[in-house]
C-alpha positions in Angstrom: -17.3 11.4 -16.4 -16.2 12.9 -13.1 -12.8 12.0 -11.6 -10.6 13.3 -8.8 -7.4 14.7 -10.4 -4.0 15.8 -9.2 -3.7 19.5 -10.3 -0.5 20.5 -8.5 1.5 20.1 -5.3 -1.0 19.5 -2.5 -3.9 20.3 -4.9 -6.6 18.0 -6.1 -9.9 18.7 -7.8 -12.9 16.9 -9.2 -12.9 17.4 -13.0 -14.6 16.1 -16.1 -12.4 13.7 -18.0 -13.0 11.4 -21.0 -14.8 8.1 -20.4 -12.4 5.1 -20.7 -12.8 2.8 -23.7 -11.7 -0.7 -24.6 -8.2 -0.3 -26.3 -7.1 -4.0 -26.2 -9.1 -7.2 -26.4 -7.9 -8.1 -22.9 -9.4 -4.9 -21.4 -12.4 -4.5 -19.2 -14.3 -1.4 -18.3 -15.3 -1.3 -14.6 -17.8 1.0 -13.0 -16.2 2.0 -9.7 -18.4 1.5 -6.7 -15.8 2.3 -4.0 -12.3 3.7 -4.1 -10.0 4.6 -1.2 -7.1 6.8 -0.4 -3.7 5.2 0.4 -0.8 6.5 2.4 1.4 6.3 -0.7 -0.9 8.8 -2.5 0.4 11.4 -0.1 3.8 11.2 -1.7 2.1 12.1 -5.0 0.2 15.0 -3.4 3.3 16.4 -1.8 5.3 16.5 -5.0 7.8 13.8 -3.9 7.1 11.8 -7.1 8.2 14.1 -9.9 6.4 12.4 -12.9 2.9 13.6 -12.1 1.1 15.8 -14.6 -1.8 18.2 -14.0 -5.1 16.4 -14.7 -3.8 12.9 -13.8 -6.6 10.8 -12.2 -5.6 9.6 -8.7 -6.4 6.3 -6.9 -5.3 2.7 -7.1 -7.4 0.8 -4.6 -10.9 0.0 -5.8 -13.9 -2.3 -6.3 -16.5 -2.2 -8.9 -18.8 -3.8 -11.5 -17.8 -5.0 -14.9 -19.7 -3.1 -17.6 -17.8 -4.0 -20.8 -15.2 -6.6 -21.7 -12.8 -7.1 -24.6 -13.2 -10.0 -26.9 -10.3 -12.0 -25.3 -11.6 -11.7 -21.7 -12.8 -15.1 -20.6 -12.9 -15.0 -16.8 -15.3 -12.0 -16.4 -18.6 -10.9 -17.9 -20.8 -7.9 -17.6 -22.3 -7.6 -14.2 -19.5 -9.3 -12.3 -18.5 -7.6 -9.0 -14.7 -7.5 -9.0 -11.8 -6.2 -6.9 -8.8 -5.2 -8.9 -5.2 -5.5 -7.9 -3.5 -2.0 -7.8 -0.5 -3.3 -9.8 -0.9 -4.2 -13.4 0.7 -7.4 -14.7 0.4 -9.4 -17.9 0.5 -12.9 -16.3 2.8 -14.2 -19.0 6.3 -12.7 -18.6 9.1 -14.3 -16.7 8.4 -12.2 -13.6 4.7 -13.0 -13.6 5.4 -16.7 -14.1 7.6 -16.5 -11.0 4.8 -14.7 -9.0 6.8 -11.4 -8.9 3.8 -9.6 -10.3 4.6 -6.0 -9.4 7.8 -6.4 -11.5 5.9 -7.4 -14.7 7.8 -6.6 -17.9 4.6 -5.5 -19.7 2.5 -3.6 -17.1 4.4 -0.3 -17.5 4.4 1.3 -20.9 6.7 4.1 -19.6 9.5 1.7 -18.6 12.2 4.2 -19.7 11.5 6.6 -16.9 12.1 4.1 -14.0 14.9 2.5 -15.9 16.6 5.9 -15.8 15.9 6.2 -12.0 16.4 2.7 -10.8 18.1 0.7 -13.5 15.1 -1.5 -14.2 11.4 -0.8 -14.4 8.7 -2.3 -12.1 5.2 -3.0 -13.4 2.5 -0.4 -13.8 0.1 1.0 -11.1 -3.2 2.7 -11.5 -3.1 6.5 -10.8 0.5 6.4 -9.6 2.5 8.8 -11.9 3.9 8.4 -15.3 7.0 6.6 -13.9 4.6 3.7 -13.2 2.8 3.8 -16.5 0.6 6.9 -16.5 -2.5 4.8 -16.0 -5.7 6.6 -15.1 -6.6 6.0 -11.5 -9.6 4.7 -9.7 -11.1 7.9 -8.1 -13.5 8.1 -11.1 -16.8 6.8 -12.2 -15.3 4.3 -14.6 -11.8 2.8 -15.1 -10.1 0.8 -17.9 -8.6 -2.5 -16.5 -5.9 -3.9 -18.8 -5.2 -7.7 -18.6 -8.6 -8.1 -16.9 -8.4 -11.9 -16.6 -5.1 -11.4 -14.7 -5.8 -8.5 -12.4 -9.6 -8.5 -11.6 -10.9 -11.0 -9.1 -14.6 -11.9 -8.5 -15.8 -11.0 -5.0 -17.5 -13.9 -3.2 -21.2 -13.5 -2.2 -21.5 -12.3 1.3 -18.3 -10.2 1.4 -19.3 -6.6 1.5 -17.9 -3.9 -0.8 -16.3 -2.1 2.1 -14.5 -5.3 3.2 -13.5 -6.5 -0.3 -12.2 -3.0 -1.2 -9.1 -3.5 0.8 -8.2 -6.7 -1.0 -7.1 -4.4 -3.8 -4.0 -3.2 -2.1 -3.8 -2.8 1.7 -4.5 -6.4 2.6 -2.2 -8.1 0.0 0.5 -5.5 0.7 0.4 -6.2 4.4 0.2 -10.0 3.9 3.2 -9.9 1.6 5.3 -8.1 4.3 4.5 -10.9 6.7 4.9 -13.7 4.2 8.1 -12.6 2.5 9.4 -11.2 5.8 9.5 -14.8 6.9 7.0 -14.7 9.8 6.5 -18.2 11.3 4.8 -19.7 14.3 6.2 -18.5 17.6 7.8 -15.4 16.2 7.7 -11.9 17.7 6.9 -9.3 15.0 7.1 -5.5 15.2 5.2 -3.4 12.7 6.0 0.3 12.2 2.8 2.1 11.1 -0.8 1.6 12.2 -2.4 2.6 8.9 -4.2 0.2 6.6 -1.1 -1.6 5.4 0.5 -1.8 8.9 -2.8 -3.2 10.4 -3.0 -5.8 7.6 0.7 -6.8 8.1 -0.1 -7.3 11.8 -3.2 -9.3 11.1 -1.3 -11.4 8.6 1.4 -12.1 11.1 -1.1 -13.3 13.7 -2.8 -15.6 11.1 0.7 -17.0 10.1 1.2 -18.0 13.7 3.3 -15.2 15.3 3.2 -15.4 19.1 3.4 -11.7 19.7 2.7 -8.8 17.3 3.5 -5.2 18.3 2.4 -2.2 16.2 4.1 1.1 16.6 2.5 4.5 15.9 1.5 7.7 17.5 -2.2 8.1 16.6 -4.4 6.8 19.4 -7.4 6.1 17.2 -5.3 3.8 14.9 -3.7 2.1 17.9 -7.1 1.5 19.4 -8.2 -0.2 16.1 -5.1 -2.4 16.3 -6.0 -3.6 19.7 -9.8 -3.9 19.2 -10.0 -5.3 15.7 -6.6 -6.7 14.7 -5.8 -8.3 18.1 -2.2 -7.1 18.3 -0.3 -5.2 21.0 0.5 -1.5 20.5 3.3 1.0 21.3 3.1 4.8 21.1 6.5 6.1 20.2 5.7 9.5 21.6 5.3 8.1 25.1 7.6 5.0 24.9 11.3 4.6 24.1 10.8 2.0 21.4 14.1 0.2 21.1 14.7 -0.6 24.8 11.0 -1.5 25.2 11.2 -4.0 22.3 14.3 -5.5 23.7 12.7 -5.8 27.1 9.6 -7.5 25.6 11.7 -10.1 23.8 14.1 -11.3 26.5 16.9 -9.0 25.3 17.0 -10.2 21.7 14.6 -8.0 19.7 11.8 -8.9 17.3 12.3 -11.8 14.9 10.7 -9.9 12.1 10.4 -6.1 11.7 8.0 -4.7 9.1 8.2 -1.1 8.0 4.8 0.2 6.7 5.4 4.0 6.8 7.4 5.1 3.7 9.3 8.1 2.5 7.6 10.7 4.8 8.2 8.9 8.1 7.8 11.0 11.3 9.7 10.7 14.5 10.1 12.7 17.7 13.9 12.6 17.7 16.5 15.0 16.4 17.1 12.9 13.4 13.6 13.6 12.1 14.3 17.4 11.9 17.5 16.6 10.0 15.8 14.2 7.6 13.0 16.6 7.0 15.3 19.5 6.2 17.4 17.4 3.8 14.2 16.2 2.1 12.8 19.6 1.6 16.1 20.8 0.2 16.1 17.8 -2.1 19.5 16.7 -0.6 17.8 13.3 -0.1 14.5 12.2 -1.6 13.2 10.1 1.4 13.0 10.1 5.1 14.0 6.6 6.3 13.4 7.1 10.0 11.3 4.0 10.5 13.5 1.8 8.4 16.5 2.8 10.5 14.7 2.0 13.7 13.5 -1.3 12.4 17.1 -2.3 11.5 18.4 -1.4 14.9 15.4 -3.1 16.6 15.6 -6.5 14.9 17.3 -9.4 16.6 20.6 -10.7 15.3 19.8 -13.0 12.3 16.3 -11.5 12.0 14.6 -10.0 9.0 13.4 -6.5 8.0 10.8 -6.0 5.3 10.2 -2.6 3.9 6.5 -2.1 2.7 6.5 1.7 2.7 7.1 3.4 -0.7 10.5 5.0 -1.3 11.7 7.0 -4.3 15.4 7.2 -4.6 18.1 8.1 -2.1 18.3 8.2 1.7 21.0 9.5 4.0 22.7 7.8 6.9 21.5 4.3 6.0 22.7 1.9 8.8 24.4 -0.6 6.5 26.9 -1.5 9.3 24.2 -2.8 11.7 22.4 -4.6 8.9 25.6 -6.5 7.9 27.1 -7.1 11.3 23.8 -8.3 12.8 23.3 -10.7 9.9 19.9 -9.3 9.0 17.9 -10.2 5.9 16.5 -7.0 4.3 13.7 -7.4 1.7 11.1 -5.1 0.1 8.8 -4.9 -2.9 5.8 -3.3 -4.4 2.9 -5.7 -3.7 2.6 -9.0 -5.6 -1.1 -8.8 -5.0 -2.1 -11.4 -7.6 -0.4 -14.0 -5.5 -2.5 -13.3 -2.4 -5.9 -11.8 -3.4 -7.9 -15.0 -4.0 -6.7 -16.4 -0.6 -7.5 -13.1 1.1 -11.0 -13.0 -0.3 -11.6 -16.5 1.0 -10.4 -15.4 4.5 -12.7 -12.4 4.3 -15.6 -14.6 3.5 -14.8 -16.7 6.6 -14.4 -13.6 8.8 -10.8 -14.3 9.5 -9.8 -11.0 7.9 -11.9 -7.9 8.4 -11.0 -4.6 6.9 -14.2 -2.5 6.8 -13.1 -0.7 10.0 -10.4 1.1 8.0 -13.1 3.0 6.0 -13.6 5.6 8.8 -14.9 8.2 6.4 -17.1 7.3 3.4 -18.1 10.2 1.2 -19.2 11.1 -2.3 -16.5 11.5 -4.9 -17.5 15.2 -5.1 -16.0 15.6 -1.6 -12.7 14.0 -2.6 -10.6 17.1 -2.0 -11.9 17.4 1.5 -11.4 13.7 2.0 -7.7 13.9 1.0 -7.2 16.9 3.3 -8.7 15.0 6.2 -6.7 11.9 5.3 -3.4 13.8 5.0 -3.9 15.7 8.2 -5.3 12.7 10.1 -8.2 14.8 11.4 -11.3 13.3 13.0 -9.5 10.0 13.5 -9.4 9.4 9.7 -7.7 6.1 8.8 -9.0 5.9 5.2 -11.3 8.2 3.2 -13.4 6.1 0.9 -15.1 7.7 -2.1 -18.4 6.7 -3.8 -18.5 7.9 -7.4 
């Protein structure tokens, strides 16, 4: 079959790879109908995640049709239209029983790698390096789905593929940030990043009752989507001094909840960005925490900060003093999507949550390399490139 593979730093190519097969009686084989790029993929492309191998199939956010099931699969049958959570969990270990699905003890067969890096291993993720399991990704004609009864969810009739696609990762990730960040009715919420995850965090905050939601970015097309589709306020950090403006908008306090949806390659127009970028390129630090720093300084005393962006290892000049002295709650996680996807699909069916506007560029899988270039460079207003195998 054809698949979009990582072939080196900032290099991807459509190659012929082996078709997936059932290896475990809990597996399903899914014919991919749509698969999308994600901002965290750019960390793989740029070589910031060191456990990629040439020929690895990329992609972790997808929807498709079940074409084969293992003998132990009971919830799905051939022909079902399913969206699959990007993180792989067994549903039976201690972490899964406590709804910490991305921390599953059995989803990552390469647990030794992250244990060496982080002390303990998270679960596995499709197409996201050998540190997270070495699982083949979704930018392909077919994909093997382990623990299919746990990770695949039937899409309701009437919900389009383009809408349901983002229930795989962007929507549950964003919802988790608002939920575990503690958003409650009447809150003011600030979200750094107007990509797919940031927009979904903003929409989740609104649906959870936040009084004001402000999304911070520099790309006008994305900010326009936030205002038009999500219904949140926006702030362009290239034309606005973010910290005093947030203080002004909140009566001098700062936002109740700050959600960072940018990750290890954050951009900023201040001098600290050049310093961070240089240290990252020299591998003196692995990540640029610009947006996390700003979120910590912005949050009101006693507020909370939730980090949704992907980070790898070490950062420099982390503002631990402000975090402690302001009494902030800092949380983060890879997405516990299994907790949220059924509810999100119901909201999609009721038109409370729309996501298809994120698919700004839909193209054949054969144009995947061009799609990733467009997505990385943010050309032509690209928010997400979506591939049709």
